[in-house]
C-alpha positions as CSV (number, residue, x, y, z in Angstrom):
1,M,17.5,19.4,-1.3
2,E,15.7,16.2,-0.2
3,A,18.9,14.5,0.8
4,E,19.5,17.0,3.6
5,Y,16.4,15.6,5.4
6,G,16.7,12.4,7.3
7,E,15.0,10.3,9.9
8,K,14.7,13.3,12.2
9,N,12.4,14.9,9.6
10,T,10.5,11.7,8.6
11,L,7.1,10.6,9.8
12,H,6.0,7.0,9.2
13,I,2.2,7.0,8.8
14,K,-0.1,4.0,8.9
15,N,-3.2,3.8,6.6
16,M,-1.8,6.0,3.8
17,V,-3.0,3.9,0.8
18,C,-4.0,6.4,-1.9
19,N,-3.3,9.7,-3.5
20,R,-6.2,11.3,-1.5
21,C,-4.5,10.1,1.7
22,I,-1.3,11.8,0.7
23,M,-3.3,15.0,0.0
24,A,-5.0,14.8,3.4
25,V,-1.8,14.3,5.3
26,E,-0.1,17.2,3.4
27,N,-3.1,19.4,4.2
28,A,-3.0,18.5,7.9
29,L,0.8,19.1,8.0
30,C,0.4,22.5,6.3
31,G,-2.5,23.3,8.7
32,L,0.0,22.9,11.6
33,G,2.4,25.3,9.9
34,L,4.7,22.5,8.8
35,H,6.4,22.3,5.4
36,P,6.1,18.9,3.7
37,V,9.2,18.2,1.5
38,K,8.1,14.8,0.2
39,T,4.9,12.9,0.9
40,E,4.3,9.4,-0.4
41,L,2.4,6.3,0.7
42,G,3.4,5.6,4.2
43,T,5.8,8.5,4.8
44,A,6.0,12.2,5.0
45,V,9.3,14.2,5.1
46,I,9.0,17.7,6.6
47,R,11.4,20.6,6.6
48,E,11.2,20.9,10.4
49,E,12.9,18.6,12.9
50,I,10.3,16.3,14.6
51,T,10.4,17.3,18.3
52,D,8.1,15.8,20.8
53,A,5.8,18.8,20.5
54,V,5.7,18.4,16.7
55,H,5.2,14.7,17.0
56,D,2.2,15.2,19.4
57,A,0.6,17.9,17.3
58,V,0.9,15.8,14.1
59,R,-0.5,12.8,15.9
60,A,-3.5,14.8,17.1
61,A,-4.1,16.2,13.6
62,L,-3.9,12.9,11.8
63,E,-5.8,10.5,14.2
64,P,-9.2,12.1,13.4
65,L,-8.5,11.5,9.7
66,G,-7.8,7.8,10.3
67,F,-4.0,7.9,10.2
68,E,-1.6,6.8,12.8
69,I,2.1,7.7,13.4
70,I,4.2,4.6,13.6
71,D,7.0,4.7,16.1
72,D,8.5,1.3,16.3
73,R,10.8,-0.3,13.8
74,K,8.9,-3.5,13.1
75,S,5.6,-1.6,12.5
76,R,7.5,0.7,10.1
77,I,8.7,-2.3,8.1
78,I,5.3,-3.8,7.9
79,E,3.7,-0.6,6.8
80,Q,6.4,0.0,4.3
81,V,6.0,-3.5,2.8
82,K,2.2,-2.8,2.5
83,S,2.8,0.6,1.0
84,E,5.3,-0.7,-1.5
85,I,2.9,-3.5,-2.6
86,I,0.0,-1.2,-2.9
87,R,2.1,1.2,-5.0
88,L,3.2,-1.7,-7.2
89,V,-0.2,-3.2,-7.7
90,H,-2.4,-0.1,-7.8
91,Y,-0.2,2.7,-9.2
92,D,2.7,1.2,-11.1
93,S,1.3,0.2,-14.5
94,G,3.3,-2.7,-16.0
95,G,5.4,-3.2,-12.9
96,L,3.8,-6.5,-11.9
97,K,6.1,-8.6,-14.0
98,V,8.9,-8.3,-11.4
99,N,10.2,-10.8,-8.9
100,L,8.4,-9.6,-5.7
101,S,11.1,-10.6,-3.3
102,D,13.9,-8.9,-5.3
103,W,11.8,-5.9,-5.9
104,L,10.9,-5.4,-2.2
105,S,14.5,-5.9,-1.2
106,S,15.8,-3.3,-3.6
107,R,13.0,-0.8,-2.7
108,M,13.5,-1.2,1.0
109,H,17.2,-1.9,1.1
110,K,16.7,-4.9,3.4
111,D,17.0,-8.6,3.0
112,Y,13.8,-10.3,1.9
113,S,14.0,-13.0,4.6
114,L,14.0,-10.3,7.3
115,L,11.0,-8.5,5.7
116,S,9.2,-11.8,5.3
117,K,9.8,-12.9,8.9
118,V,8.8,-9.6,10.5
119,F,5.7,-9.3,8.2
120,S,4.5,-12.9,8.9
121,E,5.1,-12.7,12.7
122,A,3.1,-9.4,13.0
123,T,0.3,-10.0,10.6
124,G,-0.3,-13.7,10.6
125,T,0.0,-13.9,6.8
126,T,2.8,-14.0,4.3
127,I,3.9,-11.2,2.1
128,E,2.9,-13.3,-0.9
129,K,-0.6,-13.7,0.4
130,Y,-0.9,-10.0,1.0
131,F,0.4,-9.4,-2.6
132,I,-2.2,-11.8,-4.0
133,A,-5.0,-10.1,-2.0
134,Q,-4.0,-6.7,-3.4
135,K,-3.9,-8.1,-6.9
136,I,-7.3,-9.7,-6.5
137,E,-8.7,-6.3,-5.2
138,K,-7.2,-4.6,-8.3
139,A,-8.8,-7.3,-10.4
140,K,-12.2,-6.5,-8.7
141,E,-11.8,-2.8,-9.6
142,L,-11.0,-3.6,-13.2
143,L,-13.8,-6.1,-13.5
144,A,-16.3,-3.6,-12.0
145,Y,-15.3,-1.0,-14.5
146,G,-16.1,-3.5,-17.3
147,E,-13.7,-2.0,-19.8
148,L,-11.1,-4.8,-20.0
149,S,-11.4,-8.4,-20.9
150,L,-10.3,-11.0,-18.4
151,N,-7.2,-11.7,-20.6
152,E,-6.3,-8.0,-20.5
153,I,-6.8,-7.9,-16.7
154,A,-4.6,-11.0,-16.3
155,D,-1.9,-9.5,-18.4
156,R,-2.0,-6.1,-16.6
157,L,-1.7,-7.9,-13.2
158,G,1.2,-10.1,-14.3
159,Y,-0.7,-13.4,-14.5
160,S,0.5,-16.0,-17.0
161,S,-3.1,-16.6,-18.1
162,A,-6.7,-15.7,-17.6
163,A,-7.3,-19.2,-16.3
164,Y,-4.7,-18.7,-13.5
165,L,-6.2,-15.4,-12.5
166,S,-9.7,-17.0,-12.5
167,A,-8.5,-19.8,-10.3
168,Q,-6.8,-17.4,-7.8
169,F,-9.7,-15.0,-7.9
170,K,-12.2,-17.8,-7.0
171,N,-9.8,-19.2,-4.3
172,V,-9.7,-15.7,-2.6
173,T,-13.3,-14.5,-3.2
174,G,-15.3,-17.6,-3.6
175,L,-16.6,-16.2,-6.9
176,T,-15.6,-16.5,-10.5
177,P,-14.5,-13.2,-12.2
178,S,-17.6,-13.3,-14.5
179,H,-20.0,-13.8,-11.5
180,F,-18.2,-10.9,-9.7
181,R,-18.6,-8.7,-12.8
182,K,-22.3,-9.4,-12.8
183,I,-22.8,-8.5,-9.1
184,G,-20.7,-5.4,-9.4
185,E,-18.5,-3.1,-7.3
186,N,-20.3,-3.4,-3.9
187,R,-18.1,-6.3,-2.9
188,R,-14.8,-4.4,-3.0
189,K,-12.8,-3.6,0.1
190,P,-10.9,-0.4,1.1
191,L,-7.1,-1.0,0.5
192,D,-6.2,-0.5,4.1
193,E,-8.6,-3.3,5.2
194,I,-7.0,-6.0,3.0
195,L,-4.9,-8.6,4.8
């Protein structure tokens, strides 16, 4: 059933970074009388064809919720890279032991050099730095919960050792993981503000 829907039924949406975001977008679409077929980080496929009137109504419904419809190709690529990395780091347990460039290329069906060039030109940072920033944010979350040791966190995030995670954590945050754990969760950032 899903295969019968294509680009004319797909909305690309900026700032969809969590399951609550997916729910909010689905609720907004249903509130407009639309029928979501598949909603995931960064995209929503609806049964109806997206006419100018549907596009404008969806835009008006999503903007007050902090979401934005993405219309140009480069912005779509950037948001899809971000969504795929967020999915990998925050929602795919055990998936972090993959080669990032191969993984992104296969997920997005595009050459990694194109993805890297578009992402770097538009954001001023590399895909790898964005990936590290997301991993450090996930490490902050796990440290704040206090349930896992640093070795367990390093393993979960695909680091070769706790020492390597500690060094990267300090480089990004200016704090050691143990110091961060002491000061707690108030230093975390929303996922859509990480760059």
